[in-house]
matplotlib code that plots the C-alpha trace (Angstrom):
import matplotlib.pyplot as plt

x = [-23.7, -27.1, -29.1, -32.7, -35.4, -36.6, -39.4, -38.4, -37.1, -37.1, -33.6, -30.4, -26.9, -24.3, -20.5, -19.3, -16.9, -15.3, -18.7, -19.8, -16.7, -18.4, -21.3, -19.0, -16.9, -20.0, -21.5, -18.2, -17.7, -21.3, -21.0, -17.8, -19.4, -22.4, -20.4, -17.9, -14.9, -12.3, -12.7, -9.1, -8.1, -11.5, -10.1, -7.7, -10.5, -12.8, -10.0, -9.1, -12.7, -13.1, -9.7, -10.5, -14.0, -15.5, -18.1, -21.7, -24.5, -28.2, -29.6, -33.2, -33.5, -30.5, -28.1, -29.7, -27.5, -23.9, -22.4, -18.8, -16.9, -13.5, -11.5, -11.3, -10.3, -9.6, -13.3, -15.3, -15.6, -16.7, -19.5, -19.3, -19.5, -23.2, -24.8, -28.1, -28.6, -31.5, -33.7, -33.6, -34.1, -37.1, -37.5, -35.4, -32.5, -29.7, -31.4, -31.5, -28.0, -26.4, -28.4, -27.2, -23.6, -23.7, -25.1, -22.5, -19.7, -21.2, -21.6, -17.9, -17.1, -17.0, -18.3, -19.7, -20.0, -19.7, -20.2, -20.1, -23.1, -23.9, -25.9, -27.6, -29.1, -32.2, -32.8, -29.6, -29.7, -33.2, -32.2, -29.1, -31.0, -33.7, -31.0, -29.7, -26.9, -26.8, -25.2, -21.9, -20.1, -19.8, -16.7, -15.4, -13.1, -10.7, -8.8, -5.7, -4.5]
y = [0.3, 0.0, -3.0, -2.9, -3.5, -7.1, -9.0, -10.5, -14.0, -16.2, -16.6, -14.6, -14.4, -15.8, -16.0, -19.6, -21.1, -24.5, -25.8, -25.6, -27.3, -30.4, -28.6, -26.1, -29.0, -30.6, -27.4, -26.0, -29.4, -29.4, -25.8, -26.6, -29.7, -27.6, -24.9, -27.3, -26.3, -28.8, -29.6, -29.0, -29.0, -28.5, -28.8, -25.9, -23.8, -24.4, -23.7, -20.5, -19.3, -19.9, -18.2, -15.2, -14.9, -14.4, -17.1, -16.4, -18.9, -18.2, -19.9, -20.7, -23.6, -25.0, -23.6, -23.5, -21.4, -20.0, -16.8, -15.6, -12.5, -12.3, -10.4, -7.1, -4.1, -0.6, 0.3, -3.0, -6.6, -9.7, -11.8, -15.5, -18.3, -18.5, -21.9, -23.3, -27.1, -28.2, -29.2, -25.6, -23.7, -21.6, -20.0, -16.8, -17.9, -17.1, -13.8, -12.8, -14.0, -12.2, -9.1, -9.2, -9.8, -7.1, -4.6, -5.6, -4.9, -1.6, -0.7, -1.4, 1.3, -0.5, 1.7, -1.2, -5.0, -7.2, -10.8, -13.2, -15.1, -17.6, -15.8, -19.1, -19.2, -17.0, -17.8, -16.4, -13.4, -12.5, -12.8, -10.6, -7.9, -7.9, -7.2, -4.3, -5.8, -4.5, -6.2, -4.5, -6.8, -10.3, -12.4, -15.5, -17.9, -20.2, -23.0, -24.4, -27.8]
z = [70.8, 72.5, 73.7, 72.7, 75.4, 75.3, 77.0, 80.4, 80.2, 83.4, 84.8, 85.1, 83.6, 85.8, 85.5, 84.8, 87.2, 88.1, 89.1, 85.5, 84.0, 82.6, 81.1, 79.4, 78.1, 76.6, 75.2, 73.7, 72.0, 70.7, 69.5, 67.6, 66.0, 65.0, 63.3, 61.7, 63.8, 65.0, 68.7, 69.6, 73.2, 74.8, 78.4, 77.7, 76.2, 79.2, 81.7, 79.8, 79.8, 83.5, 84.3, 82.1, 83.6, 80.2, 79.9, 81.1, 81.6, 81.5, 84.6, 85.4, 87.8, 85.9, 83.3, 79.9, 77.6, 77.3, 75.8, 76.0, 75.4, 73.9, 71.3, 73.2, 71.1, 72.3, 71.7, 71.7, 72.5, 70.5, 71.8, 71.1, 71.1, 71.9, 72.3, 73.7, 73.6, 71.4, 74.4, 75.8, 72.5, 71.7, 75.1, 74.6, 76.8, 74.4, 73.5, 77.1, 77.8, 74.8, 75.7, 79.3, 78.4, 75.7, 78.2, 80.8, 78.3, 77.3, 81.0, 81.5, 79.0, 75.6, 72.8, 71.0, 70.9, 67.8, 66.9, 64.0, 62.8, 60.1, 57.4, 56.6, 60.1, 60.2, 63.9, 65.2, 62.8, 63.9, 67.6, 67.3, 65.4, 68.1, 70.7, 68.6, 66.5, 62.9, 59.9, 59.0, 56.5, 55.3, 56.2, 54.5, 56.3, 54.5, 56.0, 54.3, 55.4]

ax = plt.figure().add_subplot(projection="3d")
ax.plot(x, y, z, "-o")
ax.set_aspect("equal")
plt.show()
């Protein structure tokens, strides 16, 4: 419900558009591979994200990270997926982008933002807590095929 102050990171959060189609296609595919999700219809996902205007990119001299919002509730909004390609990690880009997106959602009147994170990933958990996110509960997901 509040974004913590963070050190300044070079760049800015920008809304993804058609110009970013190919990079979004690659990054959403890479994200899904990394978290063990089926790729599904990536083109449909990218088109939907662009149409709904809910995907934000951190841009320095080039785009280096992505974060999306979805799952709007009467009081909040989910942040995710969040992805930074390996060659751009360790510079604070995802932290800055998630913080900027979270602040934007709060400024638009949401009472809170929420996200899911992998408890086995200490990096993302540390980043989200620096931004102001607090652990609430654990969730297990089961897939029956």
